[in-house]
C-alpha positions as CSV (number, residue, x, y, z in Angstrom):
1,M,-2.9,18.9,19.2
2,L,-1.5,16.3,16.9
3,L,-1.3,18.7,13.9
4,D,-0.1,21.7,15.8
5,P,3.1,23.3,14.3
6,G,6.3,22.5,16.0
7,M,8.6,19.6,16.9
8,N,7.6,18.0,20.1
9,L,10.5,15.8,21.4
10,T,9.2,14.5,24.7
11,L,8.0,10.9,24.8
12,R,7.0,11.2,28.5
13,P,4.3,11.8,29.3
14,M,3.2,10.0,26.2
15,R,0.2,11.6,24.5
16,Y,-0.6,8.9,21.9
17,P,0.5,5.5,23.3
18,D,-1.3,3.7,20.4
19,F,1.2,5.1,17.9
20,Y,4.0,3.8,20.1
21,E,2.5,0.3,20.2
22,R,2.1,0.4,16.4
23,Y,5.9,1.1,16.2
24,R,6.7,-1.8,18.5
25,A,4.4,-4.1,16.5
26,A,6.2,-3.1,13.3
27,I,9.6,-3.9,14.8
28,R,8.3,-7.4,15.7
29,N,7.4,-7.9,12.0
30,T,10.9,-7.4,10.7
31,W,11.8,-9.4,7.5
32,T,14.6,-9.1,4.9
33,V,14.6,-9.5,1.2
34,E,17.3,-12.3,1.5
35,E,14.6,-14.6,3.0
36,V,12.6,-14.6,-0.3
37,D,13.5,-17.1,-2.9
38,L,12.5,-15.7,-6.3
39,H,14.6,-18.1,-8.4
40,S,12.0,-20.8,-7.9
41,D,9.7,-18.6,-10.1
42,L,11.8,-18.7,-13.2
43,A,10.3,-22.0,-14.4
44,D,6.8,-20.6,-14.1
45,L,7.8,-17.5,-16.1
46,T,9.1,-19.7,-18.9
47,A,5.9,-21.7,-19.1
48,M,3.5,-18.7,-19.2
49,T,1.6,-17.5,-22.2
50,D,2.5,-14.2,-23.8
51,Q,-0.6,-12.5,-22.2
52,E,0.4,-13.7,-18.8
53,R,4.0,-12.5,-19.3
54,H,2.6,-9.1,-20.4
55,L,0.7,-8.9,-17.1
56,I,3.8,-9.8,-15.1
57,N,5.9,-7.3,-17.0
58,R,3.4,-4.5,-16.4
59,L,3.1,-5.4,-12.8
60,V,6.8,-5.4,-12.0
61,A,7.1,-2.1,-13.9
62,F,4.6,-0.6,-11.5
63,F,6.4,-2.1,-8.5
64,A,9.7,-0.6,-9.8
65,T,8.9,2.9,-8.4
66,G,5.6,2.6,-6.4
67,D,7.1,2.4,-3.0
68,S,9.7,5.0,-3.8
69,I,6.8,7.5,-4.5
70,V,5.3,6.6,-1.1
71,A,8.6,7.1,0.7
72,N,9.1,10.5,-0.9
73,N,5.7,11.7,0.4
74,L,6.5,10.4,3.8
75,V,9.7,12.4,4.0
76,L,8.4,15.5,2.3
77,N,5.0,15.8,3.8
78,L,4.1,13.5,6.6
79,Y,7.1,13.4,9.1
80,K,7.3,17.2,9.6
81,H,3.5,17.7,10.2
82,V,2.5,14.8,12.5
83,N,3.7,16.5,15.8
84,A,4.1,13.6,18.2
85,P,7.5,11.8,18.8
86,E,5.8,8.5,19.2
87,A,4.1,9.0,15.8
88,R,7.4,10.0,14.3
89,L,8.9,6.8,15.6
90,Y,6.4,4.9,13.6
91,L,7.0,7.0,10.5
92,S,10.7,6.3,10.8
93,R,10.0,2.6,10.9
94,Q,7.7,2.9,7.9
95,L,10.4,4.6,6.0
96,F,12.7,1.7,6.7
97,E,10.0,-0.7,5.5
98,E,9.5,1.2,2.3
99,A,13.2,0.9,1.7
100,V,12.9,-2.9,2.2
101,H,10.1,-3.0,-0.3
102,V,12.1,-1.0,-2.8
103,Q,15.0,-3.5,-2.4
104,F,12.5,-6.4,-2.8
105,Y,11.2,-5.0,-6.1
106,L,14.7,-4.3,-7.3
107,T,15.6,-7.9,-6.6
108,L,12.4,-8.9,-8.3
109,L,13.2,-7.0,-11.5
110,D,16.8,-8.3,-11.5
111,T,15.5,-11.8,-11.3
112,Y,12.5,-11.6,-13.6
113,L,14.1,-9.3,-16.2
114,P,17.8,-10.3,-16.6
115,D,18.1,-8.3,-19.8
116,H,19.5,-4.9,-19.0
117,D,17.3,-3.0,-21.6
118,E,14.1,-4.7,-20.3
119,R,14.9,-3.6,-16.8
120,A,15.6,-0.1,-18.0
121,K,12.2,0.0,-19.6
122,A,10.5,-1.1,-16.4
123,F,12.2,1.6,-14.3
124,A,11.2,4.2,-16.9
125,A,7.5,3.0,-17.0
126,V,6.3,6.1,-15.2
127,E,7.4,8.1,-18.2
128,H,6.5,5.8,-21.1
129,I,3.6,3.4,-20.2
130,P,0.4,5.5,-20.1
131,S,-1.5,3.3,-17.5
132,I,1.5,3.6,-15.1
133,R,2.3,7.2,-15.9
134,D,-1.3,8.2,-15.1
135,K,-1.1,6.6,-11.7
136,A,2.2,8.2,-11.0
137,E,0.9,11.6,-12.0
138,F,-2.0,11.1,-9.6
139,C,0.5,10.5,-6.9
140,F,2.8,13.4,-7.8
141,R,-0.1,15.8,-7.9
142,W,-1.0,14.9,-4.3
143,I,2.6,15.1,-3.2
144,D,2.7,18.6,-4.6
145,S,-0.7,19.5,-3.2
146,L,1.0,20.8,0.0
147,G,3.4,22.9,-2.0
148,D,5.8,24.8,0.3
149,L,3.5,24.4,3.3
150,D,6.0,24.2,6.2
151,E,3.5,24.6,9.1
152,L,-0.2,23.8,9.5
153,R,-1.2,27.2,10.7
154,T,-4.8,27.3,9.6
155,R,-7.8,25.0,9.4
156,E,-7.4,24.9,5.6
157,D,-3.8,23.9,6.0
158,R,-4.8,21.0,8.2
159,K,-7.5,19.9,5.8
160,A,-5.0,20.0,3.0
161,F,-2.6,17.8,5.0
162,L,-5.4,15.3,5.8
163,L,-6.3,15.0,2.2
164,N,-2.7,14.2,1.3
165,L,-2.5,11.6,4.1
166,I,-5.8,10.0,3.1
167,C,-4.8,9.9,-0.5
168,F,-1.6,8.0,0.2
169,A,-3.3,5.7,2.8
170,A,-6.6,5.0,1.1
171,C,-5.9,5.5,-2.6
172,I,-2.2,4.5,-3.1
173,E,-1.3,2.1,-0.4
174,G,-4.9,1.0,0.1
175,L,-6.1,0.8,-3.5
176,F,-3.2,0.9,-6.1
177,F,-1.1,-1.6,-4.0
178,Y,-4.1,-3.8,-3.2
179,G,-5.0,-4.0,-6.8
180,A,-1.4,-5.1,-7.6
181,F,-1.5,-7.7,-4.7
182,A,-4.7,-9.1,-6.3
183,Y,-2.8,-10.1,-9.4
184,V,-0.1,-11.8,-7.4
185,Y,-2.6,-13.8,-5.3
186,W,-4.5,-14.7,-8.5
187,L,-1.3,-16.2,-9.8
188,R,-0.7,-17.9,-6.5
189,S,-4.2,-19.4,-6.6
190,R,-3.1,-21.1,-9.9
191,G,0.1,-22.4,-8.3
192,L,2.3,-19.9,-10.0
193,L,5.2,-17.6,-8.7
194,D,5.4,-18.8,-5.1
195,G,8.4,-16.7,-4.4
196,L,6.6,-13.5,-5.5
197,A,3.6,-14.5,-3.3
198,T,5.9,-15.1,-0.3
199,G,7.5,-11.7,-0.5
200,T,4.1,-10.1,-1.3
201,N,2.6,-11.6,1.9
202,W,5.1,-9.6,4.0
203,V,4.7,-6.4,1.9
204,F,1.0,-6.8,2.2
205,R,1.3,-7.0,6.0
206,D,3.5,-3.9,6.1
207,E,1.2,-1.9,3.8
208,S,-1.9,-2.8,5.9
209,M,-0.1,-1.5,9.0
210,H,0.9,1.7,7.2
211,M,-2.7,2.3,6.1
212,E,-4.1,1.7,9.5
213,F,-1.6,4.0,11.2
214,A,-2.5,6.8,8.7
215,F,-6.2,6.2,9.4
216,S,-5.5,6.4,13.2
217,V,-3.8,9.8,12.6
218,V,-7.0,10.9,10.8
219,D,-9.1,9.6,13.7
220,V,-7.1,11.6,16.3
221,A,-7.0,14.8,14.2
222,R,-10.8,14.4,13.6
223,A,-11.5,13.9,17.3
224,E,-9.3,16.9,18.3
225,E,-10.8,19.2,15.7
226,P,-14.2,17.7,14.5
227,S,-14.8,20.7,12.1
228,L,-12.0,19.5,9.8
229,F,-14.3,16.7,8.4
230,D,-17.1,18.8,7.0
231,D,-19.2,18.1,3.9
232,E,-16.7,19.6,1.6
233,M,-14.0,17.3,3.0
234,A,-16.2,14.2,2.5
235,T,-17.0,15.2,-1.1
236,R,-13.3,15.7,-1.9
237,V,-12.3,12.4,-0.4
238,T,-15.0,10.6,-2.4
239,R,-14.0,12.3,-5.6
240,M,-10.4,11.4,-4.9
241,M,-11.3,7.8,-4.5
242,E,-13.3,7.8,-7.7
243,E,-10.3,9.2,-9.6
244,A,-8.0,6.5,-8.1
245,V,-10.5,3.7,-9.0
246,A,-10.5,5.1,-12.6
247,A,-6.7,5.2,-12.8
248,E,-6.4,1.7,-11.4
249,L,-9.1,0.4,-13.7
250,A,-7.2,1.7,-16.8
251,F,-4.2,-0.2,-15.5
252,A,-6.3,-3.3,-15.2
253,H,-7.4,-3.0,-18.8
254,D,-3.7,-2.7,-19.8
255,L,-2.8,-5.8,-17.8
256,C,-5.8,-8.1,-18.6
257,G,-6.6,-7.2,-22.2
258,D,-9.5,-9.5,-23.2
259,G,-9.3,-11.4,-20.0
260,L,-7.4,-14.3,-18.4
261,P,-8.8,-17.4,-16.6
262,G,-10.3,-16.0,-13.4
263,M,-9.0,-12.5,-14.0
264,S,-10.5,-9.8,-16.2
265,A,-10.8,-6.0,-16.2
266,Q,-14.5,-6.4,-15.2
267,D,-13.6,-8.6,-12.2
268,M,-11.0,-6.0,-11.2
269,R,-13.4,-3.2,-11.5
270,L,-15.7,-4.9,-9.0
271,Y,-12.8,-5.6,-6.7
272,L,-11.5,-2.0,-6.8
273,E,-15.0,-0.7,-6.1
274,Y,-15.3,-3.1,-3.2
275,V,-11.9,-2.0,-1.8
276,A,-12.8,1.7,-2.3
277,D,-15.9,1.2,-0.3
278,Q,-13.9,-0.4,2.5
279,R,-11.6,2.6,2.7
280,L,-14.6,5.1,2.7
281,R,-16.3,3.1,5.4
282,R,-13.1,3.1,7.5
283,L,-13.1,6.9,7.2
284,G,-16.7,7.1,8.4
285,L,-18.0,8.1,5.0
286,P,-20.8,6.6,2.9
287,I,-19.8,3.9,0.5
288,R,-19.8,4.8,-3.2
289,Y,-20.3,1.6,-5.1
290,G,-21.8,-1.3,-3.2
291,S,-19.9,-3.9,-5.1
292,A,-19.0,-7.3,-3.7
293,N,-15.6,-8.9,-3.7
294,P,-15.4,-11.1,-6.9
295,F,-12.1,-12.8,-5.8
296,P,-12.4,-15.6,-3.3
297,F,-8.6,-15.9,-3.3
298,M,-8.4,-12.4,-1.7
299,E,-10.8,-13.5,1.1
300,L,-8.3,-16.4,1.8
301,Q,-5.1,-14.4,1.6
302,D,-5.1,-13.4,5.3
303,V,-4.8,-17.0,6.3
304,Q,-2.3,-18.1,3.7
305,E,0.6,-17.8,6.2
306,L,-1.0,-20.7,8.1
307,A,-1.0,-23.0,5.1
308,N,2.6,-24.3,5.5
309,F,3.0,-23.7,9.2
310,F,5.7,-26.3,9.7
311,E,7.6,-25.5,6.5
312,R,7.8,-21.7,6.6
313,R,10.6,-20.0,8.5
314,V,9.8,-18.4,11.8
315,S,10.3,-15.0,10.2
316,A,7.1,-15.4,8.4
317,Y,5.4,-14.5,11.6
318,Q,6.6,-12.1,14.3
319,V,10.1,-12.2,15.7
320,A,10.7,-12.1,19.4
321,V,7.0,-12.6,20.2
322,E,6.2,-12.6,23.9
323,G,3.0,-13.4,25.8
324,N,-0.2,-14.6,24.2
325,V,-0.6,-14.8,20.4
326,A,-4.0,-13.7,19.0
327,F,-5.4,-13.0,15.6
328,D,-6.8,-9.5,15.4
329,E,-8.6,-9.8,12.0
330,T,-11.7,-11.7,11.3
331,F,-10.8,-14.2,8.6
């Protein structure tokens, strides 16, 4: 089975072709940091209010290490336990994409924070800014949750692994990052920071694919060993999501203060609850909050790539596309 100990190296016969197709799709979605023009954002930053600049500074401070944390968990905990070569192909590609994201955010900080001391503070945010430190500690706790577990020998081992996988897919990539993206798209809806929004479009696409791959691993493991997803597992996942929402809401209060036009901590609370319910529903669990999406600009973000069809570079879509092109998501 997928979580059996070992290192299967044989791609034929292929046991999980869906993972291989996800790897191929990721290759077609290649982009590079050099394609993103962040310098066009500098005039917007100069014209912003102090509160808006505070939001941006906190946001880039979170970006400074967020993807590095995800990459560490991928290397330390995911690659060695998902025992299918086609799945490991995808994880190898994901690690490359996390490296591109790290490079993008490094370039973002170098551009937005030209002062050396300000950049140093941003990179040290996980130690000195409470709202970012709390999110990082949540991540580190789940990285460490597998301890020195080298093989998934028992049912409890496999449940522990799935909890780690779900945490990074649903709570970190699927909630912490989605919360960050919402601030970017709120700024874009006001005509601000187009360069940041362009790069975020591509990061958003990558993160959505990472999340769906992880959920597919959960689906397979659950189908192969249904007893893994018992009532205790469902309760732990829901509590994990509640904790993630609370941590991200504290970050929202830090960023938004008393509120900005079209963006407040209360709005973000509803959005985070809405996203958390989406993740729980995807995992086949009851929703927790029942909140509606308060941000119409997030409903539109999936079609943003179509807005300037004749102006964007071809790399904004897929490279080397063959055959028919279809949209998989309902807009």
